[in-house]
N, C-alpha and C positions, 0 to 999 in steps of 0.2 A: 594514630595511623588511619582509622576510618574517616576522620575529619579531612585529612589530606587527600584521601581517595575521592571523597565526595566533592571536595573543592576542585580537584583535577577533572572530574567528570563534568562538573558545572562549567568550567572554563572550556573544556572540549566541546560541549554542546553549544555554548555561546559562539565559539569560532565557526562551528558548522552552520549555525543559523545565519551568521554574517555572510558566509560564502554563498549560501542559498539566496539571500536577498540580493547580493551582487549579481548572481547568475540570472535570476528571474527578471531583474530590472533590465539588463542588457538584452535578454531574449524578447521581452515585450517591445523594446525600442527597435530591435531588428525586424520584428514581424510587422509592426504598424508602419514603420518606415516613413513617417511624416509627423509634422508638428500637430499638436503639442506632445513632446516626448515626456517620458517618466523620469523624474529626478529623485524623488523619494517615494518608494513603492508603498510605504505605510500611510501616506497622505494623498497620493495622486490617484488612487483607485476609488475614492469615496463616492464620487458621483456616478460611477459605473460606465462612463463614456469610453474610458480607455479599454476596459474589459469587453465592451461591445465591439469596438474596433478590432481588438485582438481576436475574438472568436469569429468575427465576420471574415477576417483575412485567413484564419486557419481553416474554416469550414466552407466559406463561400456563400453562406446563408445570412439572411437578415435576422436580427433578434426581434421578435414580436413584443408588443406591449411596452415599448421603451419611450422615454421622454427625451426630446432633443436638447432642451436647455433646462436641466433640473436646477432649481434654486432652493427649494425647501427640502428638508430631510425626508419627507414622505415621498417626494418625487425621486430622490436618490435611492431610497430603499426599493422603490418600484423598479428602477433600472437594475439594481443589484439582484433583486428577486427574479427578474426576467432572465438575467445572465445565468443564475444558478439553475433555473428551471430548464433553460435551453441545454445546459451542460448535462443535466440529469436525463433529459430526453435523448441526448446523444450517447448515452451509456456510460457517463462518467460518474463515479461514486463520490459525491460532494458531501463532506462532513461539516463544512463551515456554513455560517448563516450570514444573511445580508447585514444584520446588526453588527456582527464582528468585523466585517470588512469596513463598514461605515465608521466604526470606532477606531480603526487602525490597529486591530489586535494582531500582534506579530504571528502567533501560532495559527490563527485562523487563516491569515493571508498566505502563510507558508504552506499550510495544508491544501488550500484551494489551488495554488500555483503548481504544487507538486502533482496533484491529480490531473491538471490540464496538460502538463508536459509528459506525464506518464502515459496519457492517452494519445496525444498528437505526435510525440517523439518516439516513445518506446512501444506503443501499441498495447500497453498493459502486459508486456511480456516479462517474465521473471529473469531478467538478464543478470549476469554476473561478470566480475572482472576477468574471469578465466576465458569468457567468450571473446572479449576484445583482445586479450593477450594472444589467444590462438589465432585470430585474424591477422594481427600485426606480425606474429612470428611467421605465418605462412606467406604473407605479402612481402616482407623484407627478407625472407629466407634465413631466419635465425634458428640455430640448432641448440641453443642453451637450454638444458633441462631445468635449471634453477632460475628461469626467467621470471622476474618480478616486475610487473608493468609499472607500478608507481615508483619503484626505486630506479628503474631505467629512465623513466621520464624526468627524474629530478636532475639529471645532468644536462639535458637539452639536446643531446645528439640524436636520440631516438625520435624526438618530435621533428627535428630538421629532416631526418631521413624519410619520415612519413610524409612530410610536405613534398619532398622531391619525388616520392613514389607516385603521389597523386598528380603532380605536374612537374615535368622534368626540369631540373636545374633552376628551381624557383628560389633556392637559397644555396649559397656557397658554404660548404662544410668547413673550408679552410678559414673562413671569416669568424668562426666560433672560437672564443678564447677560453681562458681558465675560469672566468666568472660565470657560474651556472645560472645565476639570476638574470644576468644580461642576455645570455643565450636563449633562455626560455621566453623572456619578454620579446626578444627579436622574432622568434618563431611565431608567437601569438599575434604580433602586429602584422607579419607578412601573411599569415593565414587569413586575417581579417581583410586586409587590403586587396589581396590577389585572388583568394579563393572564396571570399565572402563567408567565412566561418566566424560567427559572433564570439565575443570575448566572454565566455561563461566561467572561466577559471582565472585565478590570479597566479602570477609567476612565483611569488614568495611561498604560497601554499604548496605548489608542486615541488619547489626546492626543499622545503622542510618536511616533505612527505606527509603533510597533514590535509591534503585536498579531500573534499567530500566525495564519496564514491559516486553518488547520483549526479552531482555537478559534472564530474568527469565523464559519466555515461552520456549525459545530454550533450556535452561538448564533442565527444567522439562520434555521436550519431551524425554530425555534420560532415565528418570524414567518410563515414559509411555511405552517405548520400552520393559521394563522388565515385564510389566503387561499383563495379558491375559483376565481379566474380567472387563467390564466397566458398567455393569448393564444398567441403563437408561441414561447414559451420551453419547448422540449420537455424540457430537462434537469431544470428545477425541477418541471415537470409530472410527470415520471417519479418524482422523489424524493417529491413529495406523494402520488402514487398508491401508492407503496410504503409510505409511512407509514400511509396509510389501510388498505391491505390487511393490514399487520402488526397494526394495532389490532384489526381485525375478527377476525383469526386468534387473537390473544391473548384477546379477549373470549370467543370460542367455546370455546377450550381451557380457560379458567378455569371456564366454566360446566360443561363436561363433567367436569372434575376434581372440582369441588364436588359434582356429582351422584353421582359414583362414591363419594366419601367418605360421603355420606348413606346410600346403599344399603348400604355396608359396615357402618355403625353399626347400621342396622336388622337386618341379618342376624346380627350379633353378639348383639344383644338377643334375637332369636328363638331363636338357638341356646341361650342361657342358659335361656330358657323351656322348651325341649325337655329340657334336662338336668335341670332342677328343675321337674317337672310340678306338684308341690304346693307353692306358695310359702308356705302357712301352716305347713308342717312346721318343727319346731325345728331340723332338720339343715341346712336351706337357709341359706346365709350371707346376711347383710344386704346385701352388695354385689349379689348375684344378685337379691334382691327389688327393690332400687332400679333395677337395670338392666332388669328385666322391667316395672317401672312406667313406664319411659321410652319403651316401644314406641309407645304412642299419641302421645306428644309428638313423637317422631321422625317418625312418619308424617304428622302435621299439618305439621311443618316441611318435609317433602319435597314435599307437595302445594302449599304456599305458594311453595316455591322454584321449582317448575315453572311457576308463573305469571309469573316474571320475564321481561320482554321489553321491547323498545324501544317508546316511546310511539307512538301512531298519528300518521301524517303526518311521522315523523322521516325526514329525507333524509340519506344518508350522504355528507356533504360536509365537515363539520368533522372533521379528523383529529387533533385534540388529545386525548391520552389523559386528561387531567385533567378535561375538560368533557364526556366521554361519559356520558350519563345511566345507561345500562345497566351500564357499568363501575363507576360509583359505587355502584350498588345491589349489584352482585356483590361489591365490596370489603366492603360492610357485611355481606353474607351470609358472606363468608369469615371475618370476625372472629368472628361468632356460631358458625359451624360449627367453627372451630378450638377455641373454648372447650368446646363439647359433646364434640368429639373427645377433648380432653384428659381430660375427666371420664370418658368411656367407657373410655379407655385405662387410667386409674388403677383403675377398678372391675374391669376384666378382669384386670389384673395382681394386684390383691388377691385375687380369686377363685382365680386359678391358684396363688398362694402358699399359700392355705389348703388347696387340693386336694392340693398336694405334701406339706404337713404331715400331712394325714390319711393319705396313703399311707405316709409314713415312720414314723409312730407307730401301731402296731397297737392295736386296741381290746381292752380287758381285759373278758372276759366272766366274771362270777361264776357258779360251778356252782350250779344250782338244787337246792334241798333237796327231795327227793322224800319225800312222806309215805307211810308204810306203811299200806296200806289192807287191812283184814281184813274179809273177807266175813262179816258178823255173821249173815246169814241162814243161810249154810252151816254156820257154827259152831253156831248154835242147833239147826238140824235134826239135825246130827251128834250133839249132846248129848242130844236127845230120844230118838234111836234107841238110845243106849247104855243099859246097865243102870243100876240105881240104886246101883251100887257107887261110893262116893266116890273110892276110889283110882284106879279106871280112868278116871274123869272127869278127874282131875288129870293123869294121864299123857297122856291124849289132848290136852288143852289145851296142855301143854308141847310136844308134838310139832308141833302146828299153828303155834305161835309160832316155834319154831326154824326150820321150813321157810320161813315168811314172811320172817324176818330174813335167811336165806341168799340168798333170791331178790333182796331189796332191795339187799344188799351187792354182789351180782354186777352188777346193773344200774348201780349207782354206779360201779363200777370200769370197766365198759365205756364209760360216758359220759366219765369222766376220761381214759381212754386215747385216745378219739376226739379230745377237745379238745387233748390234748398233741400228737397227730399233726398236727392243723391248725395249731397254733402253730409246730411245727417246720418245716412247709412254708412258712409266712409268713416265718419267720426266714431260711430258705434263699433265698427269693425276694428279701428285702431285702439279704442278703449278695451275691447275684448282681448286684442293681442297684448296690450300692456298688462292687463290683469293676468293673462296666462304666463307672461314672462316673469311677473312678480312672484307668481306661485312657484315657477321653476327655480327662481333665485332663492326663495325661502326653502325649497326642498334641498337645494345645493348647500345652503347654510346649515340646515339640519344634519345632512349627511356629513358635512365637514366637522360639525361639533361632535357628532357621534364618533367619527374617526379619531378626533382629538381626545375624546374621553377614553376610547379604547386604548389609544397610544399611552395616555397617562396612566391607565390601570396597569398596562404591561410594564411601564417604567416603575411603578410602585412595587409590583410583584418582584421585579428583578432587584430593586433596591432592598426589599425585605429579604430576599435570598442572600444578597451580599452581606447584609447585616447579620443574618443568622450564621453564615459561614465565618464572619469575623468573630462573632461571639464564641463559636466553637473553637476557633484558633486561640482566642484569649484563654478559654478554659483549659485547653491543652497546655498552653504556656504556664498557666498558674499551677496546674498539677505537676508539671515538670519541675518548676521552681520549688514547690513544696517538697517533692521527693528529694531534690538536690539538697535542700536545707536539712531534711531529716538525715540524709546520708552524712552531711557535714557534722551534724550533732553526734551521730554514732561514731564517726572517726575521732572526734574530740574525746568522747568518753573512752574509747579504746586507748588513745594516747595517754589519758590520765591514768588508766589502769596500768599501763606499761611503766609509767613513772613511779606509781605506788609500789609496784613489784621491785623496781630498782632500789627504792628506799628501804624496803624490807630486807633485801639482800645486803644492803649497806649496814643496816642495824645488826643483822646476824654476824656480819664480819667483825663489827666492833666488840661484840660480846666475847669473842675468842680472846686469847691471851696475847702477850707481847710478841710471842713467836709467830702467832697467826698474823699479827699486824705486819711483821717484817715480810712474811711470805705474801701477805696481801699487797704490800707495797711493790714487791717484785712482780706479782701477778698483774697489778694495776699498770705497772710500766709496760708489761708485755701486752696487756689489753689495749693500752693507749697506742702502742705500736701497731697492734692488729687493727684497731679502729681507724688509725691514720691510713694504714694500707687499704682498709675497706673503703674509706672515703675517697682515697686516690682512685681505687678501682671503680667506684660508683661514678666519680667525675669522668673517668676515662670511658666508662660504659655509656654515659649520657652523651659524651662527645662523639663516641662511635655511632650511637643511634642517630644523632643529627647528621653525621657524615653519611650514614646509610641512606637517610631520606634525601639528602642532596645528591647522592649517587644515583638514585632512581630518576631524578629530574635531569641530571647532567651525565649522560651516558659516555660522553667523550673523555671525561676525567676519571673514569672508573679505575683504570689500571694504576695510574699515579697514586690515587688515594689508597688503593689496596696495598701498594708497596709501603706507603707511609704508615698504614695501620699495622702491617706486619712488623715493620721496624720498631714501632712503639710497643707492640706485644712482646717482641724479643727483649727489648730493654726492660720491660716490666718483669719478664721471666728471670732475666739476669739479676735484677734487683731483688726479686723474691728469693732466688737461689742464694745470693750473698747474705740476705737476712737469715735464711734458714741455716746457713753455715755458721754465722755468728751465734745464732741461738743454740746450735748443737755444741759449739765450743764452750759457751757459757754453761750449758747443761752438764757437759763433761767436768768442768771445773767445780761445779756445785753438787755433783752427785754425792760426795762424801757428806756434805752438810745436810742434804735433803733426805738421806736414808733415815735419819732419826725422826724426821718430821713427815714421813710418808702417810701416817695415819691421819694426821690433821689435814694434809693436802688432799687425801682421798675424799674426806667428808666435804671439804671445800669445793673439790671438783664436782662432786655430786650436786651441790647447790648450783654451781655454774651451769652444769648440764641441764638441770631443771629450768634454770633461767633461760638457757638457749632454746630449750623445747617450747617454753611459753612464748618466747620472742618469735620463733618460727610459726607457731600457731597463730599469733597475732598478725604476722606478715601474710600468712595465707588468707586470714579473714579480710585483711585490707585489700589483697589482690582480688578476692572474690567480689568485694564491694566495688572495686574499680571496674571489674568486668561487667557488673550489673549497671554501673553508670554508662559504660560504653554501649551496652545493649540498649539502654533507654535512649541514648543519643541517636543510635542507629534507627530505632523505631520512630523517634520523632522526625528524623530526616526523611524516612520513608513516607511518613504521613504527609509531610509538607510536599514531597515530590508527587505523591498520589493526588494531593489536592490541586497542585499547580499543573500536573500533567494527566488530567483525567482521560483525555483522548488517547494518550500514549499507552495507558493501561488497558483501556477498553478496546482492544484490537480484535477485529473479526476476520480480516483478510489475511491469507497466508503470506502474501508479499509484504504487507505492513509488519507482520510478526518477524519476518526475516530481516527487514530493515532495522527494526528496533533491536533485535538480537545482535546484528552486525555492528551497530553503533555502540552498544554496551561492550561487546567483546573487544572492539578496537580501542575504546577509551580505557578499559581495564588493562589491555596489553601494553598501552603506552605507559601505564603506571607501574605494573608489576614486572620485575626482571625475570622473565621466563627464559630458560636455556633452550628448551625444545620449541619447535614451531608447531602451532596448532592451527588447523584449517577451520574457518568459521562454519562452513557447512557441516563438517564432521562434528563440531561442538554442538551445532543446532540440532542435528539428528539425534545425538546422544541425549541432549536435554529434553527433546520431545518424547523420546522413548522412555525416559525416566518419569515423564508426566510431571515435570517441575512447573509450578504455577508461574505466571509472568512476574508477579511481585517478588519472587525469590530468585529470579534469573541472575541478578548481580551477585548475590551471596554464593550461588552455585558456581558461577564463573570464577570468582575469586578462589573458592576452594579447589575447583578443578585445575585452574592454571598454576596454583601453588603446590598442587599435589605432585610428589615425586613419582 
């Protein structure tokens, strides 16, 4: 019985996890509203980019310290750590780690997404199904005292009426047929296409009344967002007010962020204009020219962006993110600004690359050829003053030319030496720069190796922890197997003792006389009949047990199976009555013969009674051993559940405790056939008043629900 309960609980938790994965995937795709979408939530969140986009759209803020194109695991962990830190700074209680999300851990991702939705959809409010039921009853004017929201939703009519309440005649109630599954699927599709309500629940879960409570809460919050009046429902009013405030905050933060980006782009363009004051110069790069030409365009964009505001007469009542007019306009501006930002970023990167290339490659300056200028006027004056002797004239001219040549050669050598010195200085500066860069590269390599070493040490520690846990599990399994073997041996010994007792009784019966043999034969025949009846009863009891277990799973066939069981029991009673009548007739016929042998029969009956008492004692010991084995199995299952669900046991928050208690109570109610209806809140208050520890909640719930 305990094994079936544990199996049913495991199947229930698995179906709830699948529903949550489906809901969280569709919620992420609804919020990011652009490619790439999430297809497998356990794999698509590893690089952190999807979560960055999700939180950016929900909060309107940028996520700091994030990597745009993460390729290595270190960069992915950096993104995931930035997301977790941002969520913690926003007041969200995150229990998952970046390593769990990177590894695609199911429970870590489910815990993270639950905390995100609980913050941004429910505002961390302890909402219950009764609050939504109260709102729907007051909105649709339902006066049913026994109104069960999940049961009413399973037919599809209530969901259609709720859609028509939010938008008149959105669905024709006459078009709904007798197939509940098709009705609910139709309502979910119309809510998505016409009211922009994301598909967070599946139709088959609503029909089967197995929908997860929190998935249904998140789904119904999108219906609340369309509502403006809540009357005396303070919980839903608080949730709607929180959604409205978070929308206004996200809108303002998005506008401020886009304004900062525009101002930064204008400043970058103006800095390029200051750097290259003459854009017509050939030395200014083409990227700088285009960036300078974008200044006027960016300023016009900034002035137009400042004009974005809510339309006149807009009342802040509708808290739906998708229908907010200013948010729609800001999203359009965001796409435009992102495109221009990417262009500016590329231009600046190209400019910086060219600037570095100009610094690394020194300019080659050709030495200017200086012409030898001879002062013709001085030479002619000097020649006129000389005598008319031709030899003196020639000598004087030679001296003048030689002097001019020596002066020009000296000037050339001086200029060349200066240029060489400048080039040597530049080469030394470049060598120093290269040496500094080599040192920086070595530092980066050392840091990278240290990070790798730390990462490897952490990996080894985690692997050691996993190995120790595995060893502990193996030891527990071995101890359980040893106990089971010892119990099997004890059972065998007890069976052998029972057989030996039977042999002794048989020997005692043979020692009696022929008369005793005859009576023994008669008693053996009766015993055979009794054993045959017992076997039949045992077989029938086993069949009844199996039928009871199937009845627990199949509630629809309970009445038919009960009728068949009653008929079988009646037949068995009739057969037993007929057998008793036949035995009484035989007893009456043999009373005369048995009077003489009463003494021998009395002794024989005493032996049989002693045998029966011993058999009963042995059966009791066997039952006790079976109970011990069941208790050991329960303890082992609890140990495995504790090991697998450490986070579920270590619950600190009151809301998490209530969620855990509600899930346990619902799963046990699905298994146990309780005639009376128990409210989960009443059970939770009773359990907390009795100060029952969390590990014993399931046992307490089973005892409480089966208690008459």
